[in-house]
C-alpha positions, 0 to 999 in steps of 0.5 A: 500500500502507498499513501497517495494523493489523487494526482499520484493515484491517477498517474500510477493507473496510467503508468500501469495500463500503459505498461500493460497495453501498448495501445494506450496513448495520451494526448492533450495540451502540455501533457508531455513535457510539462506533465499537464497543467496539474502535473497528473501526467508528469514523467510519462513522456520521458518514460514512454516516449513522445509517440505515446504521450503526445503534446497537441495544439490548443484545439479541443475539437481536434484533440477529441476528433483525432482521438476518435479516429485513433480509437476506431483504428484500434488504439485506446487514446486518453485525451486530456482537456485542461479544464472542464469549461474547455469541453465546449469546443469538443462537444460536437465530437463527443456527443455527435460522433464518439457517443454514437459510433457504435449505434451508427455503425451497428457495432462495426466500430466502437470508440474505446476512449477515456477523456480525462477532465479536471472538474469543479471549483474550489481552487480560485481559478478564473472563469470557465475553470470551475464548473461542474458540467456532468449533467450535459454528458450524463444526458447523452446515450452512449457515454459513461460519466465517472467522477471519483471522490478520492485516490483509491476510487480514482485508480480503480475506476480509471483502470476500468474506464481505460479498459471499457469498449466505449467512450468514458468521460473521467471527471477529476475533482481538482479541489481534491487533487492534492487535498487528501491522501488514501492508502492505494494498492500498488498492484493493479485493481479495478472498480466496476463502472456503474456501481456506487459505494456506501461510504458509511452506514446509517439508519436516520437518513441517506445522503447521496453525492459524488466527487469532491462534495463527498468530503464535505458530506462526511464532515457534515455527517460527523458534525450532525451526530446522527446515524446517516448513510452516505452513498458516493455514486462514483459513476454518474451514468450509468447510475447505480440507483439500486444502491440508492433505493435500498438505502432510502427504503431503509432510512425514509429520508434523503439529501442529495448534494452536488456542486452543479447548479440546482435546476436540471442537475443530476440530483433532479434525476436521483430525486425523481428515481427515489420518488418512483421507486421509494415513494411509500417509504419516504418520511419527508420530501427529498432535499437538494443542497447544490450550487446555485442557478448562476454562473460560478462567481469569481474567487472571492465568492466561490466558496459561498457558491459551493455546498459546504459542510454547514449548508449540507448539515442544514439540509440534513436537519431540515429533512430530519425535522419534516 
């Protein structure tokens, strides 16, 4: 076991898969010589060569379009988009082509591609560097959308994504890139996509979250002094609603937490599924603690926008008091 940060766990997963499978190649802006803007790919170009860790022009649509062609030709490209706000120029390639290729060709071609994307706020970055756009891509059939909440999950989920036969968007919460450490096995292991994790068990209420918000949820649960079950979705799509259903059927109450704006966020889908599957078990309306329906503010107000432990605890208390 090694005590690793999220950055180190992802780096280790990439090294092990690149050593195991020479079809895995990395490409993106500054991923080679500089090791990426967050140094996640540091040392990989020196280790594997510039033909497998490729510095590209600043052109997100070109990066993803090239990766689609490489994947259809039999490779397993891992393009990196420097920040989630820069996915916009590549949206057409991702949703109109990568996600649809298996259906379009009736299975003749697939796109085994993992798109790595730093995501979310909390680092005082400028505009277009702090958003949480997971709902856009979870809405697109043909894509898998993953967001780990810690180093252990990041390594196992990334290896599964790299081996998946279809395109995966792998969102990496930049707020916790170096903020936490966990024991991570040095040997390779996988965590299946589409399977949630019960972080802690409880009987009074269920909290559902993903990504960096899981850390704030843990702080709120500890401060509450109540028996609360915390579920980390891990994979936004396909969503493990069965684990959520089992928990809410037991506790009768649920609070959903995410950084993205409230309206049409992934939390809306979780709440709807709970209503459909757990209605007769509910003791209170499902609560949501989310970002606001505004553009992410500049850094002076950024932490006011993001759900923190105090705001999550208020949501828990409101749900319990109903």
